[in-house]
C-alpha positions in Angstrom: 2.8 12.0 5.1 -0.9 11.4 5.0 -1.3 14.6 3.0 0.1 12.6 0.1 -3.2 10.7 0.0 -5.4 13.8 0.1 -4.7 14.5 -3.5 -5.4 11.2 -5.2 -8.5 10.5 -7.2 -8.0 6.9 -8.2 -5.9 3.8 -8.2 -3.9 3.0 -11.3 -3.9 -0.6 -12.5 -2.2 -1.5 -15.7 -1.8 -4.8 -17.5 1.5 -5.4 -15.8 0.3 -5.1 -12.2 -3.4 -5.9 -12.4 -3.3 -9.4 -11.0 0.3 -9.7 -9.9 -0.4 -9.4 -6.1 -3.2 -12.0 -6.3 -1.0 -14.5 -8.1 2.1 -13.9 -6.0 0.7 -13.1 -2.5 -3.1 -14.0 -2.7 -4.0 -10.3 -2.3 -6.7 -9.0 -4.5 -6.8 -5.5 -6.0 -9.8 -4.7 -3.9 -7.9 -5.6 -0.7 -4.9 -3.5 -1.8 -7.3 -0.5 -2.1 -9.1 -1.2 1.1 -5.8 -0.8 3.1 -5.6 2.9 2.0 -8.9 3.6 3.8 -7.9 2.0 7.1 -8.1 4.7 9.8 -5.0 3.2 11.6 -2.8 3.0 8.5 0.8 3.9 8.7 2.9 5.3 5.8 6.6 5.3 5.5 9.0 6.6 2.9 10.9 3.9 1.1 14.2 5.6 0.1 16.0 2.3 -0.5 13.7 1.5 -3.5 13.0 5.1 -4.6 14.9 5.4 -7.9 13.2 7.4 -10.6 10.2 8.0 -8.5 9.4 8.2 -4.8 8.1 5.0 -3.3 6.2 4.6 -0.1 5.2 1.7 2.2 1.7 1.6 3.6 0.6 -0.7 6.4 -3.1 -1.0 6.6 -5.8 -3.5 7.2 -8.6 -4.6 4.8 -12.3 -4.5 5.7 -11.8 -8.1 7.0 -8.9 -6.9 9.3 -6.2 -8.5 7.2 -3.0 -6.4 7.8 -1.2 -5.7 4.5 2.2 -4.3 3.5 1.7 -2.2 0.4 4.4 -0.6 -1.7 3.1 2.3 -3.8 4.0 5.4 -5.7 2.0 8.5 -6.4 1.6 9.6 -10.0 -0.2 12.9 -10.5 -3.6 12.2 -9.0 -3.4 8.5 -8.9 -1.9 5.8 -6.6 0.0 3.0 -8.4 0.4 -0.1 -6.3 3.7 -1.8 -6.9 3.3 -4.8 -4.6 1.1 -6.0 -1.7 1.5 -8.9 0.8 0.6 -9.8 4.3 2.4 -8.0 7.0 5.0 -10.4 8.5 5.8 -11.0 12.2 8.6 -8.6 12.3 6.5 -5.8 10.8 3.3 -6.2 12.7 4.6 -4.0 15.6 5.0 -1.0 13.1 1.3 -1.3 12.2 0.1 -1.7 15.8 2.3 1.1 17.1 0.3 4.1 18.3 0.9 7.3 16.4 
């Protein structure tokens, strides 16, 4: 699953999702991106919400060790973040689980 991230060059932010996570969940775009560089990140397929494109869930921490739950899709060589929020109590074990 991590091979998915080997081919991306950039993050895709458009007018519709640029500040959505900051306003809704107090997660900045920079924090969303930082989670992708966490050496302990976990990535899961999200078949429930994969309609016209495959969606994935990433659980990773920011530089300040804030664990995030990030929903994203891969488009050609870019990552488009759909939503990001803090990991909840029920999900934290998935992030902390050893691979």
